[in-house]
C-alpha positions in Angstrom: -20.5 -86.3 -54.1 -20.6 -88.3 -57.2 -20.3 -91.7 -55.4 -21.9 -93.7 -52.6 -21.3 -91.4 -49.6 -21.4 -94.3 -47.1 -18.4 -95.9 -48.8 -16.2 -92.8 -48.8 -13.0 -92.9 -46.9 -13.4 -91.4 -43.5 -9.9 -91.2 -42.0 -9.0 -94.9 -42.8 -12.4 -96.5 -42.7 -15.5 -96.1 -44.7 -18.0 -93.5 -43.5 -20.5 -96.2 -42.7 -18.0 -98.2 -40.7 -17.2 -95.1 -38.7 -20.8 -94.6 -38.0 -21.3 -98.2 -37.0 -18.5 -98.0 -34.5 -19.8 -94.8 -33.1 -23.3 -96.3 -32.6 -22.1 -99.7 -31.5 -24.1 -101.1 -28.5 -27.1 -98.8 -28.6 -29.4 -101.3 -30.3 -30.4 -104.9 -30.1 -30.2 -105.2 -33.9 -28.5 -103.2 -36.6 -29.7 -103.3 -40.2 -28.7 -101.4 -43.3 -31.1 -100.2 -45.9 -29.5 -99.9 -49.3 -30.4 -100.3 -52.9 -26.9 -101.8 -53.5 -26.6 -104.7 -51.0 -23.6 -106.1 -53.0 -21.5 -103.1 -51.9 -22.2 -103.7 -48.2 -21.6 -107.4 -47.8 -18.3 -106.7 -46.1 -20.3 -105.3 -43.1 -21.8 -108.7 -42.3 -25.1 -107.1 -41.3 -28.6 -107.7 -42.6 -29.1 -105.6 -45.7 -32.5 -104.5 -47.0 -33.1 -102.8 -50.4 -35.9 -100.2 -50.4 -39.3 -101.9 -50.4 -40.5 -99.0 -52.6 -37.5 -97.9 -54.6 -37.1 -94.4 -55.7 -38.9 -92.8 -52.7 -35.9 -91.2 -51.2 -35.5 -90.7 -47.4 -39.2 -91.5 -46.8 -38.8 -94.8 -48.6 -35.7 -95.6 -46.5 -37.6 -94.9 -43.3 -40.4 -97.2 -44.5 -37.9 -99.9 -45.3 -36.1 -99.6 -42.0 -39.4 -99.8 -40.1 -40.7 -102.7 -42.1 -37.4 -104.7 -41.8 -36.8 -104.1 -38.1 -37.8 -106.8 -35.6 -37.7 -104.5 -32.6 -40.6 -102.3 -31.4 -38.5 -99.2 -31.3 -36.4 -98.3 -34.3 -33.6 -95.7 -34.4 -33.1 -94.4 -37.9 -29.7 -92.7 -38.8 -28.6 -91.4 -42.2 -25.3 -92.8 -43.4 -23.9 -89.3 -44.1 -24.1 -88.1 -40.4 -20.6 -89.1 -39.1 -21.4 -87.7 -35.6 -24.8 -89.2 -35.0 -25.1 -89.1 -31.3 -25.8 -92.2 -29.2 -26.9 -90.1 -26.3 -29.6 -88.4 -28.4 -30.9 -91.7 -29.6 -30.9 -93.2 -26.1 -32.9 -90.2 -24.9 -35.4 -90.8 -27.7 -35.7 -94.4 -26.7 -36.1 -93.6 -23.1 -38.8 -91.1 -23.8 -40.8 -93.6 -25.9 -40.4 -96.3 -23.3 -41.7 -93.9 -20.6 -44.7 -92.7 -22.6 -46.5 -95.4 -24.7 -48.7 -92.6 -26.1 -45.8 -91.2 -28.1 -44.9 -92.6 -31.5 -41.6 -90.9 -32.4 -38.9 -88.7 -30.8 -37.3 -86.4 -33.4 -34.6 -83.9 -32.7 -34.8 -80.4 -33.9 -31.8 -78.4 -35.0 -31.3 -74.9 -36.5 -32.2 -76.6 -39.8 -35.5 -77.9 -38.6 -36.5 -81.5 -37.7 -34.0 -84.3 -38.1 -36.0 -87.3 -39.1 -32.9 -89.2 -40.1 -31.5 -89.1 -36.5 -34.7 -90.1 -34.7 -36.4 -93.0 -32.8 -39.7 -94.4 -34.0 -42.3 -96.7 -32.5 -42.6 -99.3 -35.3 -46.2 -100.4 -34.8 -47.7 -96.9 -35.2 -45.1 -95.2 -37.5 -45.0 -98.0 -40.1 -48.7 -97.6 -41.2 -48.4 -93.8 -41.1 -45.3 -93.8 -43.4 -47.0 -96.3 -45.7 -50.1 -94.1 -46.0 -47.9 -91.0 -46.7 -46.1 -92.9 -49.5 -49.4 -94.2 -50.9 -50.8 -90.6 -51.0 -47.8 -89.4 -53.0 -45.9 -87.7 -50.3 -42.1 -87.3 -50.6 -40.9 -85.4 -47.5 -39.5 -87.4 -44.7 -41.7 -85.5 -42.3 -44.9 -85.6 -44.3 -46.5 -88.1 -42.0 -45.7 -86.6 -38.7 -49.2 -85.1 -38.3 -50.6 -88.6 -38.2 -48.7 -89.7 -35.2 -47.7 -88.4 -31.8 -44.3 -86.8 -32.1 -42.2 -85.6 -29.3 -39.7 -83.0 -30.5 -36.3 -82.8 -28.8 -35.5 -79.1 -28.9 -32.1 -77.6 -29.2 -32.0 -76.5 -25.5 -32.4 -80.2 -24.6 -30.0 -81.5 -27.2 -27.1 -79.2 -26.2 -26.8 -81.2 -23.0 -26.4 -84.4 -25.0 -24.4 -83.0 -27.8 -22.3 -80.2 -26.4 -20.1 -79.6 -29.5 -23.3 -79.5 -31.8 -22.0 -82.0 -34.2 -24.7 -84.7 -34.2 -26.5 -83.3 -37.2 -23.5 -82.5 -39.3 -23.7 -84.3 -42.6 -21.4 -84.6 -45.5 -22.8 -83.7 -48.9 -19.7 -82.2 -50.5 -15.9 -83.0 -50.5 -15.4 -79.9 -48.3 -17.9 -81.1 -45.8 -16.3 -84.5 -45.7 -12.8 -82.9 -45.0 -14.3 -80.7 -42.3 -15.9 -83.7 -40.7 -12.7 -85.7 -40.8 -10.8 -82.7 -39.2 -13.5 -82.4 -36.5 -13.2 -86.1 -35.7 -9.4 -85.8 -35.5 -9.7 -82.8 -33.1 -12.3 -84.6 -31.0 -10.0 -87.6 -30.7 -7.1 -85.4 -29.6 -9.0 -83.3 -27.1 
């Protein structure tokens, strides 16, 4: 996109503000992981630069897990304007019901969605750290070391009937399509 996606205009507010409004009330704490905290002061939320800079999404997950004070941590990418509170609540409820599980990660037609998932901090933090220390880069590289419950598309469709939860914006065209989708959803 050529600029910080989270700060792009999303129909009158920044993309990150849109996302924060959408997810308001689902967590006891909200934190932002960013390597540019000065850009996000206006949000008046705790801001955490990556503990291990330059490690991409895996480093962001690690920072979120390390910075969080709560035992369960929902991680959502800033470029997913329709991140779905119902999917995150379902993940939380599954983890609360089964202490033997460490993460609940949705699956879409594109594969696992680790940046729209819920993690048990105590068990996932050391697994992510070990993956980073062993030179891994993929956000899902550590999943074999913890007990993951996948939310399959057949389960997700009940929580996300318009299939927009995993839509992300990586191009100006995708941003415009997402804005149009938001406008249509507001009307209908």
